[in-house]
C-alpha positions in Angstrom: 15.3 -25.0 -44.7 15.9 -25.0 -40.9 16.6 -21.2 -41.0 13.3 -20.5 -42.7 11.5 -22.6 -40.0 13.2 -20.7 -37.2 12.3 -17.4 -38.9 8.7 -18.4 -39.0 8.7 -19.5 -35.3 10.6 -16.5 -33.9 8.6 -13.3 -33.7 10.3 -10.3 -35.4 10.6 -6.9 -33.8 8.1 -5.5 -36.2 5.6 -8.2 -35.4 6.1 -7.8 -31.7 5.6 -4.0 -32.1 2.4 -4.5 -34.0 1.0 -7.0 -31.5 2.0 -4.9 -28.4 0.7 -1.6 -29.9 -2.7 -3.1 -30.5 -2.7 -4.5 -26.9 -1.4 -1.4 -25.1 -4.8 0.3 -24.6 -6.2 -3.0 -23.3 -3.3 -3.4 -20.8 -3.7 0.0 -19.2 -6.8 -1.0 -17.1 -5.0 -4.1 -15.9 -1.9 -2.1 -15.0 -4.0 0.5 -13.2 -5.8 -2.2 -11.3 -2.5 -3.4 -10.0 -0.9 0.0 -9.2 -3.9 2.2 -8.4 -2.0 5.1 -10.0 -2.1 6.2 -13.6 1.6 7.2 -13.8 2.7 4.0 -12.2 0.5 2.0 -14.5 2.1 3.7 -17.5 5.5 2.9 -16.1 4.5 -0.7 -15.5 3.4 -1.0 -19.2 6.7 0.3 -20.3 8.6 -2.1 -18.1 6.4 -4.9 -19.3 7.1 -4.0 -23.0 10.8 -4.0 -22.3 10.8 -7.4 -20.6 8.4 -8.9 -23.2 10.6 -7.6 -26.1 13.8 -8.9 -24.5 12.1 -12.3 -24.1 10.1 -12.3 -27.4 12.1 -15.4 -28.5 10.4 -17.3 -25.7 6.9 -16.6 -27.0 5.5 -19.5 -28.8 3.8 -18.6 -32.0 0.2 -19.6 -32.1 -0.4 -19.1 -28.3 -2.3 -16.2 -26.7 0.0 -13.1 -26.9 -2.2 -11.1 -24.5 -2.1 -13.8 -21.8 1.7 -14.0 -22.2 2.1 -10.2 -21.8 -0.3 -9.9 -18.9 1.6 -12.7 -17.1 4.8 -10.7 -17.6 3.1 -7.6 -16.4 1.8 -9.3 -13.2 5.2 -10.8 -12.5 6.9 -7.5 -13.1 4.5 -5.7 -10.8 5.1 -8.3 -8.0 8.9 -8.0 -8.4 8.7 -4.2 -8.2 6.4 -4.3 -5.2 8.8 -6.7 -3.4 11.8 -4.5 -4.1 10.0 -1.4 -2.8 8.8 -3.3 0.2 12.3 -4.5 1.0 13.9 -1.1 0.6 11.2 0.6 2.7 11.6 3.7 0.6 9.7 6.9 1.1 8.5 9.4 -1.5 9.5 12.2 0.8 12.7 14.0 0.0 15.5 13.4 2.6 15.9 17.1 3.5 12.3 17.3 4.8 13.2 15.0 7.6 16.1 17.2 8.9 13.7 19.6 10.6 11.7 16.7 12.1 14.8 15.0 13.5 16.4 18.1 14.9 15.6 18.7 18.6 14.2 22.2 18.7 12.8 22.0 22.2 14.9 22.4 25.3 14.5 19.6 27.8 13.8 20.7 31.3 15.6 18.2 33.4 14.7 19.7 36.8 12.1 17.1 37.6 14.4 14.2 36.7 17.2 15.8 38.7 15.0 16.1 41.7 14.0 12.5 41.4 17.6 11.3 41.1 18.5 13.3 44.3 15.6 11.7 46.1 16.5 8.2 44.8 20.1 8.8 45.9 18.9 9.7 49.3 16.8 6.5 49.5 19.8 4.5 48.3 21.9 5.8 51.2 19.4 4.4 53.7 20.4 0.9 52.6 23.1 -0.9 54.5 26.5 -0.9 52.7 26.3 -4.7 52.3 23.2 -4.3 50.1 24.0 -0.9 48.6 27.4 -1.7 47.1 26.4 -4.8 45.1 23.2 -3.1 44.0 25.0 0.0 42.8 27.5 -2.2 40.9 24.7 -4.2 39.3 22.9 -0.9 38.4 26.0 0.4 36.7 26.1 -2.7 34.5 28.4 -5.1 36.1 27.5 -8.8 35.9 26.9 -11.0 39.0 30.2 -12.8 38.4 32.2 -9.5 38.3 30.5 -8.2 41.4 31.2 -11.5 43.3 34.9 -11.4 42.2 35.3 -7.7 43.2 33.7 -8.2 46.6 35.2 -11.6 47.3 31.7 -13.1 47.8 29.9 -16.2 46.5 27.7 -15.4 43.5 24.6 -16.6 45.4 25.3 -14.1 48.1 25.6 -11.3 45.6 22.3 -12.3 43.9 20.5 -12.4 47.2 21.9 -9.0 48.4 20.8 -7.4 45.1 17.4 -9.0 45.5 17.0 -7.7 49.1 18.2 -4.3 48.1 15.5 -4.1 45.4 12.9 -5.2 47.9 14.0 -2.6 50.5 14.1 0.1 47.8 10.6 -0.7 46.6 9.3 -0.7 50.1 10.9 2.7 50.9 9.7 4.2 47.6 6.2 2.9 48.1 6.1 4.4 51.6 7.6 7.7 50.5 5.1 8.2 47.6 2.1 6.4 48.9 -1.2 8.3 49.2 -3.5 8.0 52.1 -6.4 6.1 50.4 -8.5 6.2 53.6 -8.9 10.0 53.3 -10.3 9.6 49.8 -12.8 6.9 50.8 -14.2 8.8 53.8 
């Protein structure tokens, strides 16, 4: 008796196939609305059919089959969208990026070499008590390491680096400043 009641309540594979086949053409516009691509819409319908079939025992007989399937479709689309978004995938093949990532141009470092020579010359104009802590700081040493290396208090190191920056900025501004009065006259 219980077995016959369960058989009535659980949808068979044949019943599921009949219901889903009759709904398939009605699901395509909804799937296309979600994906904006016909092939993706067809894939979404197939994925929905698979998930609905695997969960057909959860469908309650007497309820709206179309609403149940469209809910599965919407949730499937959301899950697929989230996976794609998290992966940050691209539809381009990997080998097409090889040419883009390769450096085909030869860098001309003459300008930057000239600037470094000029900056080195400006640095040499600083007194040694300012230049040495600034150079160490510029090379990546921390204030504490510089203070220990030079046997100075950390406050002295910080102030010398500050004053070195100030003097360098003044010298650079004077070296590269334009005479704005000539433009105005």
